[in-house]
N, C-alpha and C positions, 0 to 999 in steps of 0.2 A: 542475471541477478535473480536471486530468490528472496523470500521474505526474511530469512535469517540475515542475509547480507544487507538488506535494506535497513534493518533495525539500527545498525550503527550510525546511520545518517539521520535518524529521527529522534535522538535522545534529547535534543533541545530545539526550540523553534529556530534559533539562529543556524544550527547545523542543517536543519531541514530546508530552510530558505536558501542557504548557500548551495545545497545539493540541487535544488530545483533550478536555481539561477545558472549553475554550471552545466547540468545534465539536460535540462528541459527549458532552454531559453525562450521558446515560442509559446509556453503555457504559463499563465499566471498561477502563482502558488495556490490560491484558493480554488482554482479550477482543475487541479490535477486529481484524476481518479486512478486508483490502482486496480488493475485487472490481472488475473492469473491465466496463463495459457492452459486450456483444457479444463482444469478443475482446481479447487482450493487445496493446497497442500504445502508442506514445508519445502519440498524440492521443486515445486512448480515455478516456472519462469514468470517473472513479473514484467508487465508492460504498463506504461503510463499513457493515458489518453486525456485529452481536453474534454471536460465534462460537457461543455457547450456543444461539442460536435458528436456526442454519443447519444444513442437512443436511451431512454430511461428504463433500462431492463437489466436484470442481474446477469443474464447470459446473452451474449451477442456472438454472431459469426461474421467474420470479416475475412474475405479472401480465402474461404475454406478453413479458417482456423477459428476454433471456439475459444472465447474468453469469458471468464467468470469474474464479476465485479467483487472486489474485496470491500472497499469503501474509499471515501475521499482521503487523500494524503494528509490533509490537515487533521482529520479525526485520528488517523493512524499515529501521527506525531504526538497528539495529546495523550493517547493511550500508551505509547512507548515511554513517554516521559513519566507518566504515572507508574507504570510497571517497573521502570528502572529504579525507582525509589526503594523497591523491595530487595535490591541487591541480588537479582537473579541473572542468569546468563542470557545472551542474545537469543539462543535457541528457545529457552523457556518463555521469553517475551514473545517471540514469534508464535509459539504454541498458544499463548494466551490471546493473541490477536485473532488467530483462527477460531478459537473457542468463542470469543466475543462475537465474531461475525456469525457463527453458526447458531448461537443461543440468544444473543441480545439484539443484534442489528436487524 
């Protein structure tokens, strides 16, 4: 899954919570952190980690794989919901998430 594919699951709190309950049953919703494999990018694979089990760093290496933190899932959900009101595509929403991370987070 990449960030564009994730966007469709985050358009409302209910959708995001359902996604977490189905896909990540061992992690509480408020503790899900989004990481991207290697680097931030539209095509980068997304991995979810439990924030309580991760070091508090933007870039971590686990098992020889580098992961870069995007931000917590609950923040991503709030941003996606806000951006969705502008009637833009999922790809444009994903681009805005990456821009937000690079400039504001």
